[in-house]
KETORKOL-853296 format. One record per residue (C-alpha): x, y, z. Coordinates in steps of 0.1 Angstrom, whole numbers, plus 5000, padded with zeros to 4 digits. Layout:
! residues N
XYZ/...
END
This chain:
! residues 190
094552803287/093552583259/094752583223/091752793215/092053133233/088753263220/086952973238/088853053270/087653413268/084053313261/084053083292/085853343313/083253613305/080953633335/078453883346/080154083374/078054283398/080754413422/083454653409/086454833422/086255213426/088955243399/087955433367/088155273333/090855443313/089855623280/092155403259/090455093273/087055243265/088255303230/089254933227/085754833238/084155053212/086454933185/085554573194/081854663193/082054823159/083954523145/080754313150/078854183120/075854373108/073354303080/074754443048/077354613069/074854893077/076154933112/072855063127/074355133161/075155423184/076955413217/076555663245/079555633269/078855753304/081555783330/080756113347/079456013382/076256233382/075056123348/076055763356/073855763387/070955893367/071455623340/071555353366/068355493382/066455423350/067255053354/067155033392/070654893390/072555153411/073854883435/076554753411/078755073414/080455023380/082355333370/081355303333/078155243314/077855213276/074255253264/073855063231/071255213208/069955113174/068955343146/066055183126/066155433098/069555283088/067754953079/065854973046/063654673054/060954623080/061654453113/063954473142/067154333126/069054623142/068654443175/070654143162/073354373150/073554563182/073554233202/076554123183/078254453191/077454403228/078854053228/082054183212/082354443239/081854193267/084553963253/086954243247/086254373283/087154033296/090354023276/091254373289/090754273326/087254433330/084154283344/080754363329/077054323333/074454353305/071254523316/068254493294/065554603318/065254983321/062755273316/063455363280/061755703281/063655803313/066955693297/066155893266/065556203288/068756153308/070956113277/069056333252/068456033229/066256133200/063055953192/064455783161/067255623181/066255323202/068155233234/068654853234/070654793266/072954933292/076354763297/078254843328/081954793329/084654823356/087554643372/086054353391/086054333428/085253963427/086753683407/084453443389/085853113376/085353033339/082352813332/079852703306/076052693311/075852423284/072852193289/071951913265/068251983272/068552303250/069952123220/067751973192/069151783162/067651823128/064251933141/062752083173/061651803196/058551933215/058551623237/062151683250/061951793287/063552123295/064052273329/063852643324/065752883346/063753093370/064353423388/064653223420/067453013405/069153343395/068853473430/070153143444/073153163421/073853523431/073553433469/075853143465/078453333445/078053133413/077253453394/
END
């Protein structure tokens, strides 16, 4: 542990894709939600809603909307944005909801949970499964559970992604690919 515990938690937070069969306790879920709602939001408008799913049948149907059933996490929290809460045009609610998700991920790590953030899903199917109204917009699904694997803390820092004072279009950058992701999963890095 360093002298900066928040940095330790940031580096310890890793995407987990294998979970124990142990359920996540209600008081732990409450802590995740409190952390989420402590996130910053533009003008403190808090344009978010959270659908907590831990009932196995509903959880299976939620995961089917994303094709992510293989993770077997016992808990999913669907993070939604409510555009009508924002009096100006645009998708600023997504930034606010993203901050809430990051808070949940870090709190989960502190609480001994593993998590994986899922952004690819069939929005209309998810709406039907969870009765989400048309004016509420599902942003992501975050799965939580007690990890069945241990991931070492790490950073993905790369100097190639950093620009000083102005964007340098000539600076080379190796972008990550889906094959690199699969290689990392196969080797146990992630």
